Every structure is written in structure tokens, then in C-alpha cells.
N, C-alpha and C positions, 0 to 999 in steps of 0.2 A: 503534142501527143493527145491533147484533150479530145480532139475529134475522133481519134482511134478508140479511146475508151468509151465514148458515146456510142459509136457504131457497134463495138463489141458488146456493150451493155444491152443495146436494143436487140441485137441478134440473139443474145443469151435469153432475154425475156420471151421473145417470140418462139425461139426453139424450145424453151421449157414448156410454154403453153401447148404447143403442138404435140410435144412428146407426152405430156401428161394427158392430153386429150386422147392420144392414140392408146395409151395404156388403159384409160377408162373405157374406151370403146371395145378393146379386146377383152377386157374383164367382163363387160356387160354381155357381149355376144358369146363369151365362153359359157354363159349360163343358159344359152339357147341350144338345147339338144337337137341333133339332126334326126329327122324322121327316118332317114335311111339307115341309121345306126352305125355308119362306117366311121372308123378312126382316121386321124390325119394321115397315118401311114398307108392305110388301105385306099384312101382317096388319091394319094400321090401315086401309088402303084397302078391304080386303075387309069389315071390320066396318062401316065407314061405308056401303058399298054395300048391305050386308044390312039396314041400318036406313033405307035410302032417302034418305041424306044425300048430296047432290051438290054442295053449295056450301062444303065444308070441304076445305082443302088440307093434305096431310101434307108437312112440310118438316123439314130437318135443322138442328139448332142446336148450337153449340159447347158443350163441357164434358161433365161426367159427372153423372148424376142431375139434369139441368137440364130434363127432360121436362115439358111442360105444355101445356094447351089455352088458346089465346087467343080469348076470345069476341068481342073487338073486330074482329079481322080474320079470324076463323073459320079458324084454323090449328091443326093438331095438330103441336106442335114436339117432335121426338124428338132426343135427344142422339145424337151420332155413333155411339156404341157400341150404340145401340138401333136406329137407323135402318137400318143395313146388316147388323146381326147376325141370325143365324138360330138362336137358342137360346131356352131357356125364359124367361130374364130379359127378353129383348126382346119375347117374346110377351105376358108379363104387363104390362110397362110400356106398350107400344103400345096394348093393348086397354083398359087403365085410362084412358089419356088420351082415347081415343075415347069411353069411357064418359062423360066430361065433355061431349064434343060432342053425344052423345045426350041428355044432361040438358038442354043448351042448346036443342036442337031440339024437345024435348018440354016445354019451359018448367017444368022441375023446380023446385018451390017453394023448396027450400032454396038452390039455386044462385041463383035470382032474389033471394032475401033477402041472400045474401052479396054479390052484385054491387051491390045497392042501397046497402050501407053501406061499400063500399070507399072512397069519398071521405072519409067521416067518420073511418074508420080511418087513412087517410093523415095526416090532421091530428092526430088524437089520439096516434098513435104517435110523432110528432115532438115534441109538447109535453108529454105526460103526465109523463115523468120529470123534466123541468125544473121544471114547476109543482109537482110533489110535493116535490122537494128544497127549492124556495123556501118552500113552505108549512111544511115541517118546521123549517127554520131560523127563520122568522118566528114560528111558533107558540110558540116558547120564551119570547118576550118580549111577544107581542101576540095578542089574540084574533082579529085580522084575519088572522093567519097560518093559523088553523084554517080559515077560509073559503077561503083559497088552496089549502090542503091538500085540502079537499073537492072543489074544482074539478079538481084533479089526479087525484083518485081517480075521479071521474066520467069523465074522459078515459081513464084506464087501464081502466075498466070496459068502455068501448066496444071496446077491443082484445081484452079477455078474451071478450066476447060473440062477437066475430068468430072467435076460435079454436074456440069451441064450435059455432058455426054451420057451421064448416068440417068438423067431424067427420062429420055425416050426408052431406055432399057427397062426401067422400073414400070413406067406406065404401060408399055407394051406387054410386059409379063402379067400385069394385073388384068389387062384387057383379054389376054389369052385365057387366063384363069376363069374369069367371069363368063366368057363365051362358052367355055367347055362345061362349066357348072350348069349353065342354063340349057344349052342344047342337048346335053346328056341327061337332063332332068335329075341331076344329082341333089338338088336342093328345092325346097318349096319356094313359093313367091316371096314369103316373108324372110326366109333364110337367105335368099338371093339378095334382098335389099340389105340385110345385115352384113353379108360378105362384101357387097359393094361399098357400104359405108366404112367398114373397117379398112379396106384397101385404099379408099380415098384418103383417109387420114395418114396411112402409112406412106403414101406417095407425097403428101405434104411435107413430111420430114425431109425428104430429098430436095424438095423445092425450096424450103427455107434455107437449107445448107447451101444451095447453089446461089440464091440471091444474097445471102450473107457474105459468101466468098467474093461475089462480084462487087458488092459495096465496099468491102475491105480493099480489094484490088484497086478500085477507082480512087479511093482515098490515098493510097500510096502513090498512085500515078500523079495525083494533084500535087502532092508534096514534091515529087521529083520535078515536075514542070516549074514549080515556084522556086526551086533551088538551082535551076540551070543558069 
């Protein structure tokens, strides 16, 4: 299990670095006021209107970096510091979340795929680690344990697949946001660079999660192959 702890520790360190970097970037750009004077809510509503989307509501949600788009009730949920703020960070985040709403409205294939496997991911994420640990223990004394381990690995593979399917969804939402901000002249040249930088670091959190999940999956696969 030493290999597992090494991988987990490395993932934790890289993830912490990226997360802290993201927070510092958003804090820095939150001090850069927008020349247009629009709030995150107003930017989100304008982007929705420009894409002809009239059935999505922009609402405020508690917390920090809790911003998300909910396809079930069609709401763009902006954290309080984004909803009312009039800065570069708010512009980037609100436009990104509306990017997901645009994906939904246009039936973006990767978003549809991610939504389709959410139920399976919910189950696998709860059971995979338990099943894998049980398989690791049982496989020491019984071949039956290897079968249990394989089931756990398959469950974990579902969550890993989800993290990689999430990547194009997030990158595309950022690209849509940046394109709209630029083409509609919603931000100045410097504000655009700030928005691009902030969203770049946000995307890296998903990349680290995906690579970390893949590394863990490959580690468990190697154990299974050695115990067959």
C-alpha cells in the first residue's frame, strides 16, 4: 500500500498547489474593477440574452467558488462574491457558467455524455474504494478476492472516465465565455487577459483531478495483475 500513499500524497500536493494558485488568482483579479461597471449577475444575463436563452435564471448561492450551472432546474448559480461583484473575476466566472447553459441549450455532446453517466458515477464513487479495499484484503488468501478487486477497479474506472469527460466540458465552457467577452467588447484588453488567466487555472483543477484519478486507477490495475 506504500505506492498508494505515495500517489495520494503527490496528488494532494499538486492539487493543493493548483487550488491555492486558483484562489490567489481570483483574489487578485477580484480587485480589478470592470470598466463597463456590470455585475456578475448582469454579465450572465446579458450573455444568456445574446444566445437567445430565455428559460435560464441567474441566482445567488452561498459560499466561495461554489458557482455552477444546474441543468435540472436551468439556473446559473453564482456565489455571492461573483453575483454582486463588478470585477474581472466575476466576469470570467459568470460567463463560464453561462457557457454551460449554452452547451445545454445547444445539446453539446460532451455535456450530454457527462450528464448521462452521473447516476453511475454516484454509485461507483460510493462503492469503489470499499470494494477495492475488500478485494485487496481477500486477495491475499483467496482467488475470490481478486474478482472482488476487479469489480472495485471497474467501479473506480467509471469515476475516472467521468473526470476525463469533464475536461472538454469545462474547457469548452471557458472558450465560449472568453469568445463572448471578447467579441461583445465586454472587457478591455487587460481585463480579457485577467479573465483568461483565471479560467486557465480553474481548468487546471479539473486536469489535476483527472490525472490523479488515472494514476490511482493504474496503480490498482498493477496490483490486480500482480495478484492474478
